[in-house]
N, C-alpha and C positions, 0 to 999 in steps of 0.2 A: 621180633621181640624176644627178650630173654625169658627163660623159665623162672617164674616167680613162686614163692612158697605158698601164698594164698591168692586166690582170684579176688578176694574181697579184703579191703583195708578198713572200711568203716560203713556203717549204714545209719539212715535216719528214717524213722517212721513218723509221718505227719499226724498231728492230732488237732482237734478243734477245742476240746475241753481238757486242758492240760492236767488239772487235778484229778479228774475222773480217770483219765488214761494212766496217770502215775499210780493211782490207787489200784487199778486193774492189774498192771504189770507187777507192781510190788506184791500183790496178793497171789498171783499165779506162780511167780518165781520165789516167793517166801523171803523177801528182803525189802528194806526200805530204800527205794530208788533215790539216789542222790540227784539234786538238781542244781542248775546254774544258769544265770542269764548270760548268754553269749551274744554280745552286740544286741541287735534287735529281737533275737530269738530266745525262747525259754527252752531249756533242754533237760531231760531226765536220763541218766545214764544206766545202761545195763552193766552188771558186774562182769568183769573178765580179768584175766591175768596179764596185765601190761608188762610185767617183768619178764614173762616168758614169750613176749612178743605176740600175745593173743590178739585176736580181732574183736573190736568192740563196736558199740553203736548206741543210739539214743532215740527216745521219743523227742519230737520237736514241734513247738508251736511258733509259727511265724507267718508273716505276710507272704501270700503266694503259695503256701504249702497246704495241700488238700488231701485228706485221707481218701483212700480208694480201695474198692474191692476188686478192681480190674487192672491195677498197675503191677509193678514189679513184685514178685513174691520173694520175701526174705525167709530163710530158714534159720530159726533160733536154735541154739543148742538145748536140747531137752534133758541133758544130763544122762545118767546111766540108764534111765528108763523114762521116756517122755510121758508115760502114763501118769506119773506123779503131777507134772505140770498141767497136762490136759484135763485131768480130773478136777482141777480148780477153776477152769475157764467159765463154766456156767454159773457157778456161785458168785464169781467176780463180775458178772454182767455180760460176758461174751457168749458166743455160739460156736459150737463145734461144726464145722463145715465138712471136713473129711475125717472120720475116725481113724485111729491108729491102724496103719496097714504096713505090711512088710513090702519093701521094694525088692530086695534080694537078700539072701543070707549075708552076703559080703557088705552090702550097703547099709542094711539095717531098716529102721522104721521111720515113717513120716506120719504127720497129722497136719490138718490145716484148721485154723479157727478164725472167727471174725472177732476183733476186739470191740471195745465200747465205742470206738470212733468210726467203725465200718471198714477198717483195713482188714484184709485177708493176710494172715501171718502163718507161717508153717513152723513146725518143730521137727527136729531129727534126733534120733538116738540109735545106738547100736543094738539095743534090746528093748 
């Protein structure tokens, strides 16, 4: 296989209650999540720089899609300091599963939270 720039091209986080999940993610990331019906699925999009070939993703409600605390763990960009986003999780209805911790000085910091749908989702930042 050729060397690719990103291991990830897109991600989707399944949700049961779309409006509750949209409100949660809008609140912790401090933006109004855009939504769109895509075929039979309802999607809410995370903000990313498409012009700079950034990697994006969405929350998704659709048949056969089930939130999970034990499935794939996606690391969302926590910005300059993930503490800003993590500090909003509980007030938005989520739970902090793993508080902010340093992986290594080179890699930076991670944290894990449970969203309103029961998904475990991680954050990453350099500081």
